C-alpha positions in Angstrom: 103.5 110.7 -13.7 104.1 112.1 -16.8 107.5 113.1 -18.4 108.1 116.4 -18.8 109.1 116.0 -22.3 105.1 114.4 -23.1 103.3 117.5 -22.5 102.7 119.1 -25.5 100.2 121.7 -24.9 101.4 125.1 -24.2 101.0 126.7 -20.7 99.6 130.1 -20.5 102.7 132.8 -19.1 101.8 133.1 -15.7 100.4 136.2 -14.7 101.6 139.4 -12.8 99.6 138.2 -9.6 100.6 134.4 -10.1 104.0 135.5 -10.4 103.9 137.8 -7.6 103.0 134.5 -5.6 105.3 132.6 -6.9 108.2 134.9 -6.2 106.8 135.4 -2.2 106.5 131.8 -2.1 110.4 131.2 -3.3 111.4 134.1 -0.5 109.4 132.7 2.2 111.1 129.1 1.8 114.6 131.1 1.4 113.8 132.4 4.4 113.2 129.1 6.3 117.1 128.4 6.0 118.3 131.8 7.2 119.6 131.7 10.6 117.3 132.9 13.5 118.8 136.3 14.0 120.7 137.2 10.7 124.4 139.1 12.0 125.7 141.6 10.1 126.8 140.9 6.3 130.3 142.2 7.3 133.1 139.8 7.8 134.3 140.3 11.4 138.0 140.5 11.9 138.7 137.6 14.0 141.9 137.6 16.3 145.5 136.7 15.6 146.0 135.1 18.9 144.5 132.2 20.9 142.3 133.2 23.7 145.0 132.9 26.2 147.3 135.7 24.2 149.4 133.1 22.3 150.3 133.6 18.8 148.1 131.3 16.4 150.6 129.2 14.3 151.0 129.1 10.8 148.3 126.8 9.6 145.6 128.3 12.1 146.4 131.4 10.4 145.2 130.7 7.1 142.1 128.7 8.8 141.3 132.0 10.1 140.9 133.1 6.8 138.9 129.7 5.7 136.6 130.7 8.6 136.0 134.1 7.4 135.4 133.0 4.2 133.3 130.0 4.6 131.0 132.6 6.1 130.8 130.4 9.5 130.9 133.3 11.6 126.9 134.0 9.9 125.7 131.0 12.1 129.0 130.9 14.7 128.8 134.6 16.7 132.2 136.2 16.7 132.5 139.2 19.7 134.0 142.6 18.9 137.2 141.6 20.5 137.7 139.1 17.4 137.3 135.6 19.5 134.5 133.4 19.6 131.5 134.3 21.6 130.0 132.2 24.7 126.4 130.8 24.6 123.8 133.5 24.3 122.3 134.7 27.8 118.7 135.5 28.2 117.5 138.1 26.1 120.3 138.1 23.3 120.1 136.9 19.7 120.0 133.2 19.3 122.6 132.0 16.6 121.3 129.1 14.3 124.9 127.6 15.4 126.4 127.0 18.9 128.8 129.1 20.5 132.0 127.4 19.7 133.9 129.3 22.2 136.5 127.1 24.2 135.8 124.9 21.1 140.1 123.7 20.6 140.7 120.7 22.6 137.0 119.7 23.2 137.0 116.9 20.6 139.6 115.0 18.5 141.1 116.2 15.4 139.2 113.5 13.7 135.9 114.5 15.3 136.0 117.9 13.8 137.2 116.6 10.0 134.3 114.2 10.4 131.9 117.1 11.6 132.7 119.3 8.5 132.8 116.5 6.5 128.9 115.5 7.2 127.8 117.2 10.7 124.9 114.7 11.1 127.3 111.5 11.1 128.6 112.8 15.1 125.6 115.8 15.7 122.5 114.3 14.8 119.7 116.5 14.1 122.2 119.4 13.1 121.0 121.6 10.6 124.5 122.9 9.8 125.3 122.1 5.8 128.4 119.9 4.7 131.3 122.0 4.1 133.2 118.7 2.2 134.0 121.0 -0.9 137.3 122.6 1.9 138.5 119.0 1.6 139.6 119.3 -2.0 140.4 123.0 -1.9 143.9 123.7 -1.4 145.3 126.7 0.1 145.8 129.1 -2.4 149.6 130.1 -3.7 149.5 133.4 -1.4 149.1 131.3 2.1 152.7 131.5 2.8 152.9 135.3 2.1 149.3 135.5 4.0 151.6 134.1 6.9 154.2 136.3 6.8 151.5 139.7 6.5 149.8 138.2 9.8 153.0 137.8 11.5 154.1 141.0 10.8 150.4 142.1 12.5 151.3 139.7 15.4 154.6 141.4 16.0 156.4 138.2 16.8 160.0 138.7 18.1 161.0 136.6 15.0 158.7 136.2 11.9 158.9 133.6 9.4 160.2 134.2 6.0 158.1 133.3 3.5 159.7 130.1 2.5 160.1 129.4 6.3 156.3 129.9 6.1 155.5 127.4 3.2 157.8 125.1 5.1 155.8 125.5 8.4 152.7 125.2 6.7 153.6 121.9 4.9 155.0 120.5 8.4 151.7 121.8 10.0 149.5 120.4 7.8 151.0 116.5 7.8 151.4 116.7 11.6 147.4 117.3 11.6 146.8 114.3 9.2 148.6 112.1 11.3 146.8 112.4 14.3 143.8 112.0 12.4 145.0 108.4 11.4 146.1 107.8 14.4 143.0 108.3 16.3 141.2 106.0 13.7 140.3 108.2 10.9 140.7 108.9 6.7 143.4 110.9 6.0 142.5 114.4 4.4 144.9 116.6 2.1 147.2 117.7 4.2 147.2 121.1 2.0 143.2 121.6 1.9 141.2 124.3 3.6 139.7 121.9 5.9 143.0 121.1 7.3 143.7 124.6 8.2 139.8 125.1 9.3 140.7 122.4 11.9 144.3 123.5 13.1 142.5 127.1 13.7 139.3 125.6 15.8 142.0 123.6 17.8 143.4 126.6 18.5 140.3 128.5 20.2 141.1 126.9 23.9 140.0 127.8 27.0 141.8 127.2 30.6 143.9 124.2 31.0 142.4 121.3 32.3 143.2 120.9 35.8 145.0 117.9 37.7 142.4 114.9 38.6 141.6 115.1 42.2 139.7 111.5 42.8 141.5 108.8 43.0 140.8 105.7 41.4 139.1 102.6 43.5 142.0 100.5 42.4 145.3 100.2 40.1 144.0 101.3 36.2 144.2 98.0 34.3 143.0 95.9 37.5 139.7 98.4 37.8 139.3 98.2 33.6 139.2 94.5 34.3 136.7 94.8 37.0 134.1 97.4 35.6 134.1 94.8 32.6 133.2 92.0 34.3 130.8 94.0 36.5 129.1 96.0 34.0 125.7 93.9 33.6 125.4 93.8 37.6 126.3 97.7 37.2 124.0 98.5 34.6 120.7 99.2 35.9 122.0 101.8 38.4 124.1 102.9 35.8 121.3 103.7 33.4 119.2 105.1 36.0 122.3 107.5 37.0 123.0 108.2 33.7 119.2 109.9 33.1 119.7 111.6 35.8 122.6 113.4 35.1 123.9 113.3 31.8 121.3 113.0 29.5 120.5 116.8 29.4 124.4 116.9 27.4 124.7 114.1 25.6 121.4 113.0 25.0 119.2 109.9 26.5 120.4 107.6 24.3 124.0 109.0 24.7 124.6 109.9 20.8 125.3 113.6 21.9 123.6 117.2 21.9 125.5 119.8 23.8 127.8 117.0 24.7 129.8 114.8 22.6 128.7 111.2 21.3 129.0 108.7 23.4 128.5 105.5 21.3 131.4 106.3 18.8 135.1 106.0 19.1 136.1 109.4 19.4 137.0 110.1 23.0 139.4 113.1 23.6 140.1 111.7 27.1 140.0 107.8 26.7 137.5 105.3 26.6 138.6 103.1 28.6 136.7 102.6 32.1 139.7 104.1 33.9 139.6 107.2 31.6 135.8 107.6 31.8 136.1 107.5 35.6 138.1 110.6 35.8 136.1 112.0 33.5 132.9 111.3 35.4 134.7 111.8 38.6 136.7 115.3 38.0 135.0 116.5 34.9 136.2 118.7 32.4 135.3 122.2 33.5 137.2 124.1 30.9 135.2 122.4 28.2 131.5 123.2 30.4 131.7 119.5 31.9 131.5 119.4 36.0 132.7 116.8 37.7 130.1 114.0 39.7 133.2 113.0 42.4 131.8 115.8 45.2 128.4 114.2 44.7 128.3 110.8 44.0 129.1 108.2 46.2 132.3 105.6 44.6 129.6 102.8 44.0 127.7 105.0 41.9 130.8 106.9 39.7 131.4 102.5 39.6 127.7 102.2 38.0 127.9 105.2 36.1 131.5 104.0 34.7 130.0 100.9 33.8 127.5 102.3 32.2 129.2 104.4 29.8 132.1 102.8 28.8 130.8 99.8 28.1 126.9 99.5 28.0 126.9 102.7 25.6 130.2 102.8 24.1 130.5 99.1 23.7 127.1 97.9 23.0 127.0 95.4 25.6 
């Protein structure tokens, strides 16, 4: 291919018809990247509370503004009450992004940071663009004043002063960063808009998880040792059960889809065999995962646990 500067013959200016063709082609290309159902351009008014009615924390209030300012609502639907909308029903508009209803607590803080920095790292095939710029964008100087103003709208018994709000924002940001590091992630800036957005997402919760009801076949340490020891013998049956019951959400290779990846190190409820057994048996209904304890015998639960906790997670 010749370099652009090597071309010396002047090109004729495109005709009016040629310009129209170029314009139409450009518009078509842009439309290919637009959400399938373009929502209204007006920024929605997001709720000042969590779905359970408790007030958002100071950092989450700022993260609420980041969600709107970053245009996240163009792909993730928000209901008229200011809360994130659930999955689209039959006949409803399809949005480019999945429902974020109840996303709070579904994933680790580290998962959210990685997802915002590079979505495809934890959601293969995702069309979501990166929001890495939020990691280097610090909270605006008016953040503390904004918190005071929003808390006035929350009608709290005792609202913070601007100085108290500034200290609360700093403390909450540092605490979230410590959790990310404890989960094995790299520390983002505590005063970044990315950390504020994660704080808001983590407060978009649904009902609390019920206490475990399916007992472990043995004490946790003994159960873990037995599963690791017998994992190869259990792998064939575990793989069969996984294909029957788990691939619709976690993908055929366990790399995630509707549900999270099972082959990385980010496990909210723990990746030990005993923790995985409880997740499989009792499920996490508030997060959309049904329990299988009532439909599978203990031997099958053990086989599925071995396949998920050892074969998939550890690659053994």
